[in-house]
Biotite code that builds the C-alpha atoms (Angstrom):
import biotite.structure as struc

atoms = struc.array([
    struc.Atom([115.401, 91.805, 153.081], chain_id="A", res_id=1, res_name="MET", atom_name="CA", element="C"),
    struc.Atom([113.409, 91.430, 156.286], chain_id="A", res_id=2, res_name="THR", atom_name="CA", element="C"),
    struc.Atom([110.477, 93.720, 156.985], chain_id="A", res_id=3, res_name="LYS", atom_name="CA", element="C"),
    struc.Atom([112.146, 95.184, 160.082], chain_id="A", res_id=4, res_name="ALA", atom_name="CA", element="C"),
    struc.Atom([115.353, 95.924, 158.170], chain_id="A", res_id=5, res_name="LEU", atom_name="CA", element="C"),
    struc.Atom([113.361, 97.405, 155.287], chain_id="A", res_id=6, res_name="TRP", atom_name="CA", element="C"),
    struc.Atom([111.365, 99.655, 157.654], chain_id="A", res_id=7, res_name="LYS", atom_name="CA", element="C"),
    struc.Atom([114.594, 100.869, 159.264], chain_id="A", res_id=8, res_name="GLY", atom_name="CA", element="C"),
    struc.Atom([116.146, 101.545, 155.858], chain_id="A", res_id=9, res_name="LEU", atom_name="CA", element="C"),
    struc.Atom([113.015, 103.390, 154.693], chain_id="A", res_id=10, res_name="SER", atom_name="CA", element="C"),
    struc.Atom([113.044, 105.541, 157.841], chain_id="A", res_id=11, res_name="ALA", atom_name="CA", element="C"),
    struc.Atom([116.733, 106.377, 157.355], chain_id="A", res_id=12, res_name="ALA", atom_name="CA", element="C"),
    struc.Atom([116.146, 107.370, 153.724], chain_id="A", res_id=13, res_name="ILE", atom_name="CA", element="C"),
    struc.Atom([113.189, 109.542, 154.753], chain_id="A", res_id=14, res_name="PHE", atom_name="CA", element="C"),
    struc.Atom([115.250, 111.310, 157.440], chain_id="A", res_id=15, res_name="VAL", atom_name="CA", element="C"),
    struc.Atom([118.141, 111.894, 155.018], chain_id="A", res_id=16, res_name="ALA", atom_name="CA", element="C"),
    struc.Atom([115.810, 113.230, 152.322], chain_id="A", res_id=17, res_name="ALA", atom_name="CA", element="C"),
    struc.Atom([114.050, 115.516, 154.796], chain_id="A", res_id=18, res_name="THR", atom_name="CA", element="C"),
    struc.Atom([117.364, 116.861, 156.107], chain_id="A", res_id=19, res_name="ALA", atom_name="CA", element="C"),
    struc.Atom([118.668, 117.475, 152.593], chain_id="A", res_id=20, res_name="ALA", atom_name="CA", element="C"),
    struc.Atom([115.512, 119.353, 151.640], chain_id="A", res_id=21, res_name="ALA", atom_name="CA", element="C"),
    struc.Atom([115.674, 121.505, 154.786], chain_id="A", res_id=22, res_name="ALA", atom_name="CA", element="C"),
    struc.Atom([119.345, 122.335, 154.350], chain_id="A", res_id=23, res_name="CYS", atom_name="CA", element="C"),
    struc.Atom([119.667, 123.461, 150.923], chain_id="A", res_id=24, res_name="GLY", atom_name="CA", element="C"),
    struc.Atom([119.085, 125.500, 147.998], chain_id="A", res_id=25, res_name="GLY", atom_name="CA", element="C"),
    struc.Atom([117.629, 128.846, 147.207], chain_id="A", res_id=26, res_name="SER", atom_name="CA", element="C"),
    struc.Atom([114.493, 127.437, 145.652], chain_id="A", res_id=27, res_name="ASP", atom_name="CA", element="C"),
    struc.Atom([111.832, 130.043, 146.312], chain_id="A", res_id=28, res_name="SER", atom_name="CA", element="C"),
    struc.Atom([109.020, 127.654, 145.554], chain_id="A", res_id=29, res_name="SER", atom_name="CA", element="C"),
    struc.Atom([106.537, 127.236, 148.391], chain_id="A", res_id=30, res_name="ASP", atom_name="CA", element="C"),
    struc.Atom([105.231, 123.987, 146.976], chain_id="A", res_id=31, res_name="THR", atom_name="CA", element="C"),
    struc.Atom([105.621, 121.285, 149.604], chain_id="A", res_id=32, res_name="PRO", atom_name="CA", element="C"),
    struc.Atom([107.295, 118.101, 148.537], chain_id="A", res_id=33, res_name="THR", atom_name="CA", element="C"),
    struc.Atom([105.997, 114.720, 149.531], chain_id="A", res_id=34, res_name="THR", atom_name="CA", element="C"),
    struc.Atom([108.634, 112.126, 150.316], chain_id="A", res_id=35, res_name="PRO", atom_name="CA", element="C"),
    struc.Atom([108.267, 108.921, 148.376], chain_id="A", res_id=36, res_name="THR", atom_name="CA", element="C"),
    struc.Atom([108.717, 105.461, 149.748], chain_id="A", res_id=37, res_name="THR", atom_name="CA", element="C"),
    struc.Atom([111.497, 103.718, 147.857], chain_id="A", res_id=38, res_name="PRO", atom_name="CA", element="C"),
    struc.Atom([110.673, 100.572, 145.960], chain_id="A", res_id=39, res_name="THR", atom_name="CA", element="C"),
    struc.Atom([112.309, 97.539, 147.534], chain_id="A", res_id=40, res_name="PRO", atom_name="CA", element="C"),
    struc.Atom([114.979, 95.958, 145.349], chain_id="A", res_id=41, res_name="PRO", atom_name="CA", element="C"),
    struc.Atom([113.813, 92.802, 143.638], chain_id="A", res_id=42, res_name="THR", atom_name="CA", element="C"),
    struc.Atom([117.140, 91.047, 144.062], chain_id="A", res_id=43, res_name="GLY", atom_name="CA", element="C"),
    struc.Atom([116.388, 88.838, 141.104], chain_id="A", res_id=44, res_name="GLY", atom_name="CA", element="C"),
    struc.Atom([114.556, 85.565, 140.997], chain_id="A", res_id=45, res_name="THR", atom_name="CA", element="C"),
    struc.Atom([115.237, 83.199, 143.898], chain_id="A", res_id=46, res_name="PRO", atom_name="CA", element="C"),
    struc.Atom([117.306, 80.179, 142.949], chain_id="A", res_id=47, res_name="SER", atom_name="CA", element="C"),
    struc.Atom([115.724, 76.760, 142.555], chain_id="A", res_id=48, res_name="ALA", atom_name="CA", element="C"),
    struc.Atom([118.476, 75.259, 144.704], chain_id="A", res_id=49, res_name="THR", atom_name="CA", element="C"),
    struc.Atom([120.660, 76.216, 147.629], chain_id="A", res_id=50, res_name="ALA", atom_name="CA", element="C"),
    struc.Atom([123.519, 74.583, 149.486], chain_id="A", res_id=51, res_name="THR", atom_name="CA", element="C"),
    struc.Atom([124.115, 74.754, 153.223], chain_id="A", res_id=52, res_name="ILE", atom_name="CA", element="C"),
    struc.Atom([127.421, 73.459, 154.569], chain_id="A", res_id=53, res_name="THR", atom_name="CA", element="C"),
    struc.Atom([128.145, 72.244, 158.064], chain_id="A", res_id=54, res_name="ILE", atom_name="CA", element="C"),
    struc.Atom([131.717, 73.452, 158.317], chain_id="A", res_id=55, res_name="GLY", atom_name="CA", element="C"),
    struc.Atom([134.744, 72.005, 160.078], chain_id="A", res_id=56, res_name="ALA", atom_name="CA", element="C"),
    struc.Atom([133.788, 74.276, 162.991], chain_id="A", res_id=57, res_name="ASP", atom_name="CA", element="C"),
    struc.Atom([130.405, 72.525, 163.353], chain_id="A", res_id=58, res_name="GLY", atom_name="CA", element="C"),
    struc.Atom([128.351, 75.544, 162.212], chain_id="A", res_id=59, res_name="ARG", atom_name="CA", element="C"),
    struc.Atom([125.957, 75.862, 159.260], chain_id="A", res_id=60, res_name="VAL", atom_name="CA", element="C"),
    struc.Atom([126.890, 78.337, 156.531], chain_id="A", res_id=61, res_name="THR", atom_name="CA", element="C"),
    struc.Atom([124.923, 80.186, 155.404], chain_id="A", res_id=62, res_name="PRO", atom_name="CA", element="C"),
    struc.Atom([122.456, 80.091, 158.274], chain_id="A", res_id=63, res_name="ALA", atom_name="CA", element="C"),
    struc.Atom([119.682, 81.329, 155.972], chain_id="A", res_id=64, res_name="SER", atom_name="CA", element="C"),
    struc.Atom([118.971, 80.636, 152.307], chain_id="A", res_id=65, res_name="VAL", atom_name="CA", element="C"),
    struc.Atom([116.197, 81.747, 149.962], chain_id="A", res_id=66, res_name="THR", atom_name="CA", element="C"),
    struc.Atom([114.847, 79.482, 147.251], chain_id="A", res_id=67, res_name="ILE", atom_name="CA", element="C"),
    struc.Atom([111.985, 79.556, 144.783], chain_id="A", res_id=68, res_name="ALA", atom_name="CA", element="C"),
    struc.Atom([108.868, 77.465, 145.335], chain_id="A", res_id=69, res_name="ARG", atom_name="CA", element="C"),
    struc.Atom([109.540, 73.949, 144.119], chain_id="A", res_id=70, res_name="GLY", atom_name="CA", element="C"),
    struc.Atom([113.230, 74.321, 144.996], chain_id="A", res_id=71, res_name="GLY", atom_name="CA", element="C"),
    struc.Atom([115.433, 72.041, 147.054], chain_id="A", res_id=72, res_name="ARG", atom_name="CA", element="C"),
    struc.Atom([118.256, 72.446, 149.557], chain_id="A", res_id=73, res_name="VAL", atom_name="CA", element="C"),
    struc.Atom([121.396, 70.320, 149.759], chain_id="A", res_id=74, res_name="THR", atom_name="CA", element="C"),
    struc.Atom([123.255, 70.032, 153.057], chain_id="A", res_id=75, res_name="MET", atom_name="CA", element="C"),
    struc.Atom([126.896, 69.014, 153.092], chain_id="A", res_id=76, res_name="ILE", atom_name="CA", element="C"),
    struc.Atom([128.521, 67.801, 156.302], chain_id="A", res_id=77, res_name="ASN", atom_name="CA", element="C"),
    struc.Atom([132.183, 68.861, 156.370], chain_id="A", res_id=78, res_name="ASN", atom_name="CA", element="C"),
    struc.Atom([132.333, 68.446, 160.148], chain_id="A", res_id=79, res_name="HIS", atom_name="CA", element="C"),
    struc.Atom([134.132, 65.492, 161.753], chain_id="A", res_id=80, res_name="ASN", atom_name="CA", element="C"),
    struc.Atom([130.915, 64.502, 163.566], chain_id="A", res_id=81, res_name="GLN", atom_name="CA", element="C"),
    struc.Atom([127.571, 63.188, 162.319], chain_id="A", res_id=82, res_name="SER", atom_name="CA", element="C"),
    struc.Atom([124.511, 65.454, 162.365], chain_id="A", res_id=83, res_name="HIS", atom_name="CA", element="C"),
    struc.Atom([120.781, 64.669, 162.120], chain_id="A", res_id=84, res_name="ASP", atom_name="CA", element="C"),
    struc.Atom([119.277, 67.680, 160.355], chain_id="A", res_id=85, res_name="MET", atom_name="CA", element="C"),
    struc.Atom([115.542, 68.127, 160.905], chain_id="A", res_id=86, res_name="SER", atom_name="CA", element="C"),
    struc.Atom([112.736, 70.627, 160.554], chain_id="A", res_id=87, res_name="SER", atom_name="CA", element="C"),
    struc.Atom([111.634, 72.797, 163.454], chain_id="A", res_id=88, res_name="ASP", atom_name="CA", element="C"),
    struc.Atom([110.054, 72.517, 165.978], chain_id="A", res_id=89, res_name="PRO", atom_name="CA", element="C"),
    struc.Atom([111.993, 70.046, 168.065], chain_id="A", res_id=90, res_name="HIS", atom_name="CA", element="C"),
    struc.Atom([111.157, 67.199, 168.642], chain_id="A", res_id=91, res_name="PRO", atom_name="CA", element="C"),
    struc.Atom([108.078, 67.043, 166.358], chain_id="A", res_id=92, res_name="GLU", atom_name="CA", element="C"),
    struc.Atom([109.842, 68.215, 163.153], chain_id="A", res_id=93, res_name="HIS", atom_name="CA", element="C"),
    struc.Atom([106.525, 69.135, 161.505], chain_id="A", res_id=94, res_name="THR", atom_name="CA", element="C"),
    struc.Atom([107.089, 72.718, 160.280], chain_id="A", res_id=95, res_name="GLN", atom_name="CA", element="C"),
    struc.Atom([108.584, 71.728, 156.914], chain_id="A", res_id=96, res_name="CYS", atom_name="CA", element="C"),
    struc.Atom([108.733, 67.956, 156.417], chain_id="A", res_id=97, res_name="PRO", atom_name="CA", element="C"),
    struc.Atom([110.772, 68.424, 153.220], chain_id="A", res_id=98, res_name="GLU", atom_name="CA", element="C"),
    struc.Atom([113.757, 69.225, 155.447], chain_id="A", res_id=99, res_name="THR", atom_name="CA", element="C"),
    struc.Atom([113.474, 65.879, 157.212], chain_id="A", res_id=100, res_name="ASN", atom_name="CA", element="C"),
    struc.Atom([114.559, 64.108, 154.001], chain_id="A", res_id=101, res_name="GLN", atom_name="CA", element="C"),
    struc.Atom([118.069, 65.402, 154.686], chain_id="A", res_id=102, res_name="ILE", atom_name="CA", element="C"),
    struc.Atom([118.186, 63.530, 157.983], chain_id="A", res_id=103, res_name="GLY", atom_name="CA", element="C"),
    struc.Atom([121.320, 61.845, 159.307], chain_id="A", res_id=104, res_name="PHE", atom_name="CA", element="C"),
    struc.Atom([124.604, 62.935, 157.711], chain_id="A", res_id=105, res_name="LEU", atom_name="CA", element="C"),
    struc.Atom([127.890, 61.284, 158.543], chain_id="A", res_id=106, res_name="THR", atom_name="CA", element="C"),
    struc.Atom([131.142, 63.214, 158.159], chain_id="A", res_id=107, res_name="ALA", atom_name="CA", element="C"),
    struc.Atom([131.690, 63.993, 154.471], chain_id="A", res_id=108, res_name="GLY", atom_name="CA", element="C"),
    struc.Atom([128.151, 63.071, 153.422], chain_id="A", res_id=109, res_name="GLN", atom_name="CA", element="C"),
    struc.Atom([125.578, 65.254, 151.672], chain_id="A", res_id=110, res_name="GLN", atom_name="CA", element="C"),
    struc.Atom([121.856, 64.891, 151.049], chain_id="A", res_id=111, res_name="ARG", atom_name="CA", element="C"),
    struc.Atom([119.122, 66.927, 149.368], chain_id="A", res_id=112, res_name="THR", atom_name="CA", element="C"),
    struc.Atom([115.722, 67.873, 150.784], chain_id="A", res_id=113, res_name="SER", atom_name="CA", element="C"),
    struc.Atom([112.384, 67.281, 149.161], chain_id="A", res_id=114, res_name="GLY", atom_name="CA", element="C"),
    struc.Atom([110.805, 70.006, 147.031], chain_id="A", res_id=115, res_name="ASN", atom_name="CA", element="C"),
    struc.Atom([109.590, 73.033, 149.013], chain_id="A", res_id=116, res_name="PHE", atom_name="CA", element="C"),
    struc.Atom([106.310, 73.853, 147.213], chain_id="A", res_id=117, res_name="ASN", atom_name="CA", element="C"),
    struc.Atom([104.725, 76.298, 149.674], chain_id="A", res_id=118, res_name="THR", atom_name="CA", element="C"),
    struc.Atom([105.935, 79.862, 150.229], chain_id="A", res_id=119, res_name="ALA", atom_name="CA", element="C"),
    struc.Atom([106.971, 80.127, 153.898], chain_id="A", res_id=120, res_name="ARG", atom_name="CA", element="C"),
    struc.Atom([109.975, 80.232, 156.207], chain_id="A", res_id=121, res_name="THR", atom_name="CA", element="C"),
    struc.Atom([111.251, 76.907, 157.550], chain_id="A", res_id=122, res_name="CYS", atom_name="CA", element="C"),
    struc.Atom([113.503, 76.567, 160.542], chain_id="A", res_id=123, res_name="GLY", atom_name="CA", element="C"),
    struc.Atom([115.925, 73.655, 160.876], chain_id="A", res_id=124, res_name="PHE", atom_name="CA", element="C"),
    struc.Atom([118.264, 72.247, 163.527], chain_id="A", res_id=125, res_name="HIS", atom_name="CA", element="C"),
    struc.Atom([120.313, 69.184, 164.462], chain_id="A", res_id=126, res_name="ASP", atom_name="CA", element="C"),
    struc.Atom([117.887, 66.798, 166.172], chain_id="A", res_id=127, res_name="HIS", atom_name="CA", element="C"),
    struc.Atom([120.605, 65.520, 168.517], chain_id="A", res_id=128, res_name="ASN", atom_name="CA", element="C"),
    struc.Atom([121.826, 69.049, 169.393], chain_id="A", res_id=129, res_name="LEU", atom_name="CA", element="C"),
    struc.Atom([118.594, 71.092, 169.272], chain_id="A", res_id=130, res_name="PRO", atom_name="CA", element="C"),
    struc.Atom([119.953, 73.940, 171.413], chain_id="A", res_id=131, res_name="ASP", atom_name="CA", element="C"),
    struc.Atom([123.175, 74.415, 169.418], chain_id="A", res_id=132, res_name="ASN", atom_name="CA", element="C"),
    struc.Atom([122.687, 77.814, 167.733], chain_id="A", res_id=133, res_name="ALA", atom_name="CA", element="C"),
    struc.Atom([125.488, 77.048, 165.259], chain_id="A", res_id=134, res_name="GLY", atom_name="CA", element="C"),
    struc.Atom([123.413, 74.210, 163.805], chain_id="A", res_id=135, res_name="LEU", atom_name="CA", element="C"),
    struc.Atom([120.181, 76.197, 163.415], chain_id="A", res_id=136, res_name="LYS", atom_name="CA", element="C"),
    struc.Atom([119.007, 78.100, 160.394], chain_id="A", res_id=137, res_name="GLY", atom_name="CA", element="C"),
    struc.Atom([116.180, 79.036, 158.063], chain_id="A", res_id=138, res_name="THR", atom_name="CA", element="C"),
    struc.Atom([115.071, 78.218, 154.563], chain_id="A", res_id=139, res_name="ILE", atom_name="CA", element="C"),
    struc.Atom([112.916, 80.936, 153.000], chain_id="A", res_id=140, res_name="ILE", atom_name="CA", element="C"),
    struc.Atom([110.674, 79.759, 150.177], chain_id="A", res_id=141, res_name="ILE", atom_name="CA", element="C"),
    struc.Atom([109.329, 82.522, 147.894], chain_id="A", res_id=142, res_name="GLN", atom_name="CA", element="C"),
])
């Protein structure tokens, strides 16, 4: 869960808890209550692998995946056109060189990245269509 989303969720929970406390009950206690910040869900251990598919519509699905450090990502091209999948930024492709091992995929082809050993977020895109939002995404390494 992103930090911004988590902050928004925490604020909403705080508001709901405050409203519930103000609205109810005949508790005569004057002891103030302190709202607690909820613990973020762990969501389990990130997977060692993830698969991203370029669909028949020419869009990546999912656009964001989360993997464990040391994990790899496989991209499958189910589009009728070839795509050259590379790391951000364009045209240097230096953010996450592991992504560059996927490279050029013809229709029907798949390839796996190198091992992502450093916790970070990696952007990727199609080198030949760098402005196509449908072919951009992120790989989150935890």
